[in-house]
TORZAGU-921693 format. One record per atom (N, C-alpha, C): residue number from 1; residue in one letter; atom name; x, y, z. Coordinates in steps of 0.05 Angstrom, whole numbers. Example, Ala and Ser with C-alpha at 12.3 -4.5 7.8 and 13.67 -1.06 7.14 Angstrom:
% residues 2
<k:1	r:A	a:N	u:264	v:-114	w:156>
<k:1	r:A	a:CA	u:246	v:-90	w:156>
<k:1	r:A	a:C	u:264	v:-66	w:156>
<k:2	r:S	a:N	u:257	v:-45	w:142>
<k:2	r:S	a:CA	u:273	v:-21	w:143>
<k:2	r:S	a:C	u:258	v:1	w:157>
***
This chain:
% residues 100
<k:1	r:X	a:N	u:-110	v:-369	w:426>
<k:1	r:X	a:CA	u:-124	v:-342	w:421>
<k:1	r:X	a:C	u:-102	v:-324	w:409>
<k:2	r:X	a:N	u:-117	v:-307	w:390>
<k:2	r:X	a:CA	u:-101	v:-289	w:374>
<k:2	r:X	a:C	u:-101	v:-262	w:387>
<k:3	r:X	a:N	u:-80	v:-245	w:384>
<k:3	r:X	a:CA	u:-79	v:-220	w:394>
<k:3	r:X	a:C	u:-80	v:-201	w:371>
<k:4	r:X	a:N	u:-99	v:-179	w:376>
<k:4	r:X	a:CA	u:-103	v:-159	w:352>
<k:4	r:X	a:C	u:-82	v:-138	w:357>
<k:5	r:X	a:N	u:-71	v:-130	w:336>
<k:5	r:X	a:CA	u:-49	v:-110	w:338>
<k:5	r:X	a:C	u:-57	v:-88	w:318>
<k:6	r:X	a:N	u:-44	v:-65	w:322>
<k:6	r:X	a:CA	u:-41	v:-42	w:302>
<k:6	r:X	a:C	u:-14	v:-37	w:296>
<k:7	r:X	a:N	u:-3	v:-36	w:272>
<k:7	r:X	a:CA	u:25	v:-33	w:269>
<k:7	r:X	a:C	u:27	v:-9	w:245>
<k:8	r:X	a:N	u:43	v:10	w:250>
<k:8	r:X	a:CA	u:47	v:34	w:234>
<k:8	r:X	a:C	u:78	v:29	w:221>
<k:9	r:X	a:N	u:78	v:27	w:193>
<k:9	r:X	a:CA	u:99	v:22	w:180>
<k:9	r:X	a:C	u:107	v:40	w:157>
<k:10	r:X	a:N	u:133	v:49	w:158>
<k:10	r:X	a:CA	u:143	v:65	w:135>
<k:10	r:X	a:C	u:163	v:53	w:119>
<k:11	r:X	a:N	u:158	v:47	w:94>
<k:11	r:X	a:CA	u:174	v:33	w:73>
<k:11	r:X	a:C	u:193	v:53	w:58>
<k:12	r:X	a:N	u:215	v:49	w:59>
<k:12	r:X	a:CA	u:240	v:62	w:42>
<k:12	r:X	a:C	u:248	v:51	w:21>
<k:13	r:X	a:N	u:256	v:63	w:-2>
<k:13	r:X	a:CA	u:269	v:50	w:-23>
<k:13	r:X	a:C	u:254	v:58	w:-48>
<k:14	r:X	a:N	u:255	v:40	w:-68>
<k:14	r:X	a:CA	u:239	v:45	w:-94>
<k:14	r:X	a:C	u:210	v:37	w:-90>
<k:15	r:X	a:N	u:195	v:53	w:-77>
<k:15	r:X	a:CA	u:165	v:44	w:-69>
<k:15	r:X	a:C	u:144	v:62	w:-80>
<k:16	r:X	a:N	u:153	v:81	w:-96>
<k:16	r:X	a:CA	u:133	v:100	w:-108>
<k:16	r:X	a:C	u:137	v:95	w:-139>
<k:17	r:X	a:N	u:113	v:96	w:-153>
<k:17	r:X	a:CA	u:115	v:95	w:-183>
<k:17	r:X	a:C	u:117	v:69	w:-192>
<k:18	r:X	a:N	u:116	v:48	w:-174>
<k:18	r:X	a:CA	u:121	v:18	w:-182>
<k:18	r:X	a:C	u:97	v:2	w:-173>
<k:19	r:X	a:N	u:75	v:11	w:-164>
<k:19	r:X	a:CA	u:48	v:-1	w:-161>
<k:19	r:X	a:C	u:48	v:-13	w:-132>
<k:20	r:X	a:N	u:67	v:0	w:-116>
<k:20	r:X	a:CA	u:69	v:-9	w:-89>
<k:20	r:X	a:C	u:41	v:-7	w:-73>
<k:21	r:X	a:N	u:31	v:15	w:-76>
<k:21	r:X	a:CA	u:3	v:24	w:-57>
<k:21	r:X	a:C	u:-19	v:2	w:-67>
<k:22	r:X	a:N	u:-19	v:-4	w:-93>
<k:22	r:X	a:CA	u:-39	v:-22	w:-98>
<k:22	r:X	a:C	u:-33	v:-53	w:-92>
<k:23	r:X	a:N	u:-6	v:-61	w:-93>
<k:23	r:X	a:CA	u:1	v:-84	w:-82>
<k:23	r:X	a:C	u:-7	v:-87	w:-53>
<k:24	r:X	a:N	u:1	v:-68	w:-36>
<k:24	r:X	a:CA	u:-6	v:-67	w:-8>
<k:24	r:X	a:C	u:-35	v:-70	w:-4>
<k:25	r:X	a:N	u:-51	v:-52	w:-18>
<k:25	r:X	a:CA	u:-82	v:-54	w:-15>
<k:25	r:X	a:C	u:-91	v:-84	w:-23>
<k:26	r:X	a:N	u:-83	v:-94	w:-45>
<k:26	r:X	a:CA	u:-91	v:-123	w:-54>
<k:26	r:X	a:C	u:-83	v:-140	w:-29>
<k:27	r:X	a:N	u:-60	v:-141	w:-21>
<k:27	r:X	a:CA	u:-49	v:-161	w:-3>
<k:27	r:X	a:C	u:-69	v:-159	w:26>
<k:28	r:X	a:N	u:-70	v:-131	w:32>
<k:28	r:X	a:CA	u:-88	v:-127	w:56>
<k:28	r:X	a:C	u:-116	v:-137	w:56>
<k:29	r:X	a:N	u:-127	v:-133	w:32>
<k:29	r:X	a:CA	u:-155	v:-141	w:29>
<k:29	r:X	a:C	u:-158	v:-171	w:28>
<k:30	r:X	a:N	u:-137	v:-185	w:14>
<k:30	r:X	a:CA	u:-135	v:-213	w:12>
<k:30	r:X	a:C	u:-133	v:-224	w:41>
<k:31	r:X	a:N	u:-117	v:-213	w:58>
<k:31	r:X	a:CA	u:-113	v:-226	w:85>
<k:31	r:X	a:C	u:-132	v:-217	w:107>
<k:32	r:X	a:N	u:-154	v:-198	w:97>
<k:32	r:X	a:CA	u:-172	v:-190	w:120>
<k:32	r:X	a:C	u:-161	v:-168	w:137>
<k:33	r:X	a:N	u:-141	v:-156	w:129>
<k:33	r:X	a:CA	u:-129	v:-134	w:147>
<k:33	r:X	a:C	u:-141	v:-107	w:144>
<k:34	r:X	a:N	u:-146	v:-93	w:162>
<k:34	r:X	a:CA	u:-155	v:-67	w:162>
<k:34	r:X	a:C	u:-134	v:-46	w:162>
<k:35	r:X	a:N	u:-139	v:-21	w:150>
<k:35	r:X	a:CA	u:-118	v:-2	w:152>
<k:35	r:X	a:C	u:-117	v:15	w:128>
<k:36	r:X	a:N	u:-94	v:27	w:122>
<k:36	r:X	a:CA	u:-90	v:45	w:100>
<k:36	r:X	a:C	u:-62	v:47	w:91>
<k:37	r:X	a:N	u:-59	v:60	w:66>
<k:37	r:X	a:CA	u:-31	v:59	w:55>
<k:37	r:X	a:C	u:-32	v:88	w:38>
<k:38	r:X	a:N	u:-11	v:100	w:40>
<k:38	r:X	a:CA	u:-6	v:124	w:23>
<k:38	r:X	a:C	u:22	v:132	w:22>
<k:39	r:X	a:N	u:27	v:151	w:-3>
<k:39	r:X	a:CA	u:55	v:159	w:-9>
<k:39	r:X	a:C	u:60	v:180	w:9>
<k:40	r:X	a:N	u:86	v:182	w:15>
<k:40	r:X	a:CA	u:96	v:205	w:30>
<k:40	r:X	a:C	u:112	v:225	w:11>
<k:41	r:X	a:N	u:113	v:252	w:17>
<k:41	r:X	a:CA	u:125	v:267	w:0>
<k:41	r:X	a:C	u:157	v:264	w:-4>
<k:42	r:X	a:N	u:168	v:250	w:17>
<k:42	r:X	a:CA	u:196	v:244	w:18>
<k:42	r:X	a:C	u:203	v:222	w:2>
<k:43	r:X	a:N	u:185	v:209	w:-13>
<k:43	r:X	a:CA	u:189	v:185	w:-28>
<k:43	r:X	a:C	u:185	v:159	w:-17>
<k:44	r:X	a:N	u:179	v:160	w:10>
<k:44	r:X	a:CA	u:171	v:134	w:23>
<k:44	r:X	a:C	u:141	v:127	w:20>
<k:45	r:X	a:N	u:134	v:103	w:31>
<k:45	r:X	a:CA	u:106	v:96	w:31>
<k:45	r:X	a:C	u:99	v:86	w:62>
<k:46	r:X	a:N	u:77	v:99	w:70>
<k:46	r:X	a:CA	u:68	v:95	w:96>
<k:46	r:X	a:C	u:44	v:76	w:98>
<k:47	r:X	a:N	u:43	v:60	w:117>
<k:47	r:X	a:CA	u:17	v:42	w:120>
<k:47	r:X	a:C	u:11	v:38	w:147>
<k:48	r:X	a:N	u:-14	v:30	w:153>
<k:48	r:X	a:CA	u:-26	v:22	w:178>
<k:48	r:X	a:C	u:-39	v:-5	w:175>
<k:49	r:X	a:N	u:-30	v:-24	w:191>
<k:49	r:X	a:CA	u:-42	v:-52	w:188>
<k:49	r:X	a:C	u:-54	v:-58	w:217>
<k:50	r:X	a:N	u:-81	v:-65	w:217>
<k:50	r:X	a:CA	u:-94	v:-73	w:241>
<k:50	r:X	a:C	u:-106	v:-101	w:232>
<k:51	r:X	a:N	u:-103	v:-120	w:255>
<k:51	r:X	a:CA	u:-112	v:-148	w:253>
<k:51	r:X	a:C	u:-98	v:-167	w:271>
<k:52	r:X	a:N	u:-102	v:-189	w:266>
<k:52	r:X	a:CA	u:-88	v:-213	w:281>
<k:52	r:X	a:C	u:-59	v:-210	w:277>
<k:53	r:X	a:N	u:-46	v:-212	w:302>
<k:53	r:X	a:CA	u:-15	v:-207	w:304>
<k:53	r:X	a:C	u:1	v:-225	w:282>
<k:54	r:X	a:N	u:-5	v:-249	w:280>
<k:54	r:X	a:CA	u:9	v:-266	w:260>
<k:54	r:X	a:C	u:3	v:-258	w:230>
<k:55	r:X	a:N	u:-23	v:-251	w:227>
<k:55	r:X	a:CA	u:-30	v:-242	w:199>
<k:55	r:X	a:C	u:-16	v:-218	w:194>
<k:56	r:X	a:N	u:-15	v:-197	w:210>
<k:56	r:X	a:CA	u:-3	v:-172	w:207>
<k:56	r:X	a:C	u:28	v:-176	w:201>
<k:57	r:X	a:N	u:40	v:-193	w:215>
<k:57	r:X	a:CA	u:70	v:-199	w:212>
<k:57	r:X	a:C	u:75	v:-213	w:186>
<k:58	r:X	a:N	u:57	v:-230	w:178>
<k:58	r:X	a:CA	u:59	v:-239	w:151>
<k:58	r:X	a:C	u:57	v:-220	w:127>
<k:59	r:X	a:N	u:38	v:-200	w:133>
<k:59	r:X	a:CA	u:34	v:-177	w:116>
<k:59	r:X	a:C	u:59	v:-161	w:113>
<k:60	r:X	a:N	u:71	v:-155	w:135>
<k:60	r:X	a:CA	u:95	v:-138	w:133>
<k:60	r:X	a:C	u:117	v:-155	w:119>
<k:61	r:X	a:N	u:118	v:-180	w:125>
<k:61	r:X	a:CA	u:138	v:-196	w:109>
<k:61	r:X	a:C	u:135	v:-193	w:79>
<k:62	r:X	a:N	u:108	v:-195	w:71>
<k:62	r:X	a:CA	u:103	v:-193	w:42>
<k:62	r:X	a:C	u:109	v:-163	w:32>
<k:63	r:X	a:N	u:104	v:-146	w:47>
<k:63	r:X	a:CA	u:111	v:-119	w:39>
<k:63	r:X	a:C	u:142	v:-114	w:35>
<k:64	r:X	a:N	u:157	v:-129	w:49>
<k:64	r:X	a:CA	u:187	v:-126	w:48>
<k:64	r:X	a:C	u:195	v:-133	w:18>
<k:65	r:X	a:N	u:178	v:-150	w:7>
<k:65	r:X	a:CA	u:185	v:-161	w:-20>
<k:65	r:X	a:C	u:172	v:-142	w:-40>
<k:66	r:X	a:N	u:145	v:-135	w:-37>
<k:66	r:X	a:CA	u:131	v:-118	w:-52>
<k:66	r:X	a:C	u:127	v:-127	w:-82>
<k:67	r:X	a:N	u:115	v:-111	w:-100>
<k:67	r:X	a:CA	u:110	v:-118	w:-126>
<k:67	r:X	a:C	u:138	v:-121	w:-141>
<k:68	r:X	a:N	u:137	v:-133	w:-163>
<k:68	r:X	a:CA	u:163	v:-140	w:-178>
<k:68	r:X	a:C	u:181	v:-120	w:-182>
<k:69	r:X	a:N	u:174	v:-94	w:-189>
<k:69	r:X	a:CA	u:192	v:-74	w:-193>
<k:69	r:X	a:C	u:200	v:-55	w:-172>
<k:70	r:X	a:N	u:187	v:-63	w:-150>
<k:70	r:X	a:CA	u:195	v:-47	w:-125>
<k:70	r:X	a:C	u:219	v:-59	w:-110>
<k:71	r:X	a:N	u:233	v:-42	w:-92>
<k:71	r:X	a:CA	u:257	v:-47	w:-76>
<k:71	r:X	a:C	u:253	v:-34	w:-50>
<k:72	r:X	a:N	u:250	v:-52	w:-29>
<k:72	r:X	a:CA	u:248	v:-40	w:-4>
<k:72	r:X	a:C	u:275	v:-41	w:10>
<k:73	r:X	a:N	u:288	v:-19	w:18>
<k:73	r:X	a:CA	u:314	v:-18	w:30>
<k:73	r:X	a:C	u:312	v:-20	w:57>
<k:74	r:X	a:N	u:288	v:-7	w:67>
<k:74	r:X	a:CA	u:288	v:-8	w:99>
<k:74	r:X	a:C	u:260	v:-3	w:105>
<k:75	r:X	a:N	u:253	v:-9	w:130>
<k:75	r:X	a:CA	u:227	v:-2	w:141>
<k:75	r:X	a:C	u:227	v:6	w:168>
<k:76	r:X	a:N	u:212	v:23	w:177>
<k:76	r:X	a:CA	u:207	v:35	w:205>
<k:76	r:X	a:C	u:180	v:23	w:215>
<k:77	r:X	a:N	u:183	v:12	w:240>
<k:77	r:X	a:CA	u:156	v:0	w:250>
<k:77	r:X	a:C	u:154	v:10	w:278>
<k:78	r:X	a:N	u:128	v:19	w:286>
<k:78	r:X	a:CA	u:120	v:24	w:311>
<k:78	r:X	a:C	u:92	v:13	w:317>
<k:79	r:X	a:N	u:85	v:17	w:341>
<k:79	r:X	a:CA	u:56	v:12	w:348>
<k:79	r:X	a:C	u:38	v:31	w:333>
<k:80	r:X	a:N	u:18	v:24	w:324>
<k:80	r:X	a:CA	u:-4	v:43	w:311>
<k:80	r:X	a:C	u:-26	v:49	w:335>
<k:81	r:X	a:N	u:-43	v:67	w:327>
<k:81	r:X	a:CA	u:-63	v:78	w:345>
<k:81	r:X	a:C	u:-94	v:74	w:332>
<k:82	r:X	a:N	u:-114	v:74	w:348>
<k:82	r:X	a:CA	u:-139	v:73	w:339>
<k:82	r:X	a:C	u:-145	v:97	w:323>
<k:83	r:X	a:N	u:-136	v:120	w:333>
<k:83	r:X	a:CA	u:-139	v:149	w:321>
<k:83	r:X	a:C	u:-130	v:143	w:291>
<k:84	r:X	a:N	u:-102	v:133	w:288>
<k:84	r:X	a:CA	u:-90	v:132	w:257>
<k:84	r:X	a:C	u:-111	v:113	w:244>
<k:85	r:X	a:N	u:-122	v:95	w:258>
<k:85	r:X	a:CA	u:-138	v:75	w:240>
<k:85	r:X	a:C	u:-162	v:89	w:231>
<k:86	r:X	a:N	u:-172	v:108	w:243>
<k:86	r:X	a:CA	u:-195	v:128	w:236>
<k:86	r:X	a:C	u:-191	v:143	w:210>
<k:87	r:X	a:N	u:-168	v:143	w:201>
<k:87	r:X	a:CA	u:-159	v:159	w:179>
<k:87	r:X	a:C	u:-169	v:145	w:151>
<k:88	r:X	a:N	u:-180	v:120	w:153>
<k:88	r:X	a:CA	u:-192	v:106	w:130>
<k:88	r:X	a:C	u:-215	v:122	w:122>
<k:89	r:X	a:N	u:-223	v:116	w:96>
<k:89	r:X	a:CA	u:-244	v:129	w:86>
<k:89	r:X	a:C	u:-270	v:113	w:98>
<k:90	r:X	a:N	u:-294	v:126	w:104>
<k:90	r:X	a:CA	u:-313	v:116	w:118>
<k:90	r:X	a:C	u:-324	v:92	w:100>
<k:91	r:X	a:N	u:-330	v:70	w:116>
<k:91	r:X	a:CA	u:-342	v:49	w:101>
<k:91	r:X	a:C	u:-322	v:26	w:92>
<k:92	r:X	a:N	u:-297	v:36	w:89>
<k:92	r:X	a:CA	u:-275	v:20	w:74>
<k:92	r:X	a:C	u:-261	v:2	w:95>
<k:93	r:X	a:N	u:-256	v:-21	w:89>
<k:93	r:X	a:CA	u:-238	v:-38	w:107>
<k:93	r:X	a:C	u:-208	v:-29	w:102>
<k:94	r:X	a:N	u:-198	v:-23	w:79>
<k:94	r:X	a:CA	u:-172	v:-14	w:76>
<k:94	r:X	a:C	u:-172	v:8	w:54>
<k:95	r:X	a:N	u:-158	v:30	w:57>
<k:95	r:X	a:CA	u:-160	v:53	w:42>
<k:95	r:X	a:C	u:-133	v:59	w:29>
<k:96	r:X	a:N	u:-134	v:71	w:7>
<k:96	r:X	a:CA	u:-109	v:82	w:-7>
<k:96	r:X	a:C	u:-114	v:115	w:-1>
<k:97	r:X	a:N	u:-98	v:125	w:16>
<k:97	r:X	a:CA	u:-103	v:153	w:23>
<k:97	r:X	a:C	u:-85	v:174	w:6>
<k:98	r:X	a:N	u:-92	v:197	w:2>
<k:98	r:X	a:CA	u:-77	v:218	w:-12>
<k:98	r:X	a:C	u:-51	v:219	w:4>
<k:99	r:X	a:N	u:-31	v:233	w:-14>
<k:99	r:X	a:CA	u:-3	v:234	w:-7>
<k:99	r:X	a:C	u:0	v:252	w:19>
<k:100	r:X	a:N	u:17	v:248	w:38>
<k:100	r:X	a:CA	u:21	v:264	w:62>
<k:100	r:X	a:C	u:45	v:275	w:63>
***
């Protein structure tokens, strides 16, 4: 039996201006993960992933690599919340949100 999880991740490094959010959105939709991604004003990228625990772990591993020109130096991870998941655009499975 699979466990459903919500994970909040902040990626640090060269993750803006390199197609990182589009990469995250594509990977999430391909894997059937719900959530969102957005740039942060401090230069990091923040994401929320909701889905099967193993699939979410694989997603996080893929994001450690990112697209070709990205470089992830570090990531912060914590449990996400249902309230955070509701930040998605209505009707979307996975959203790219405005910079926060």
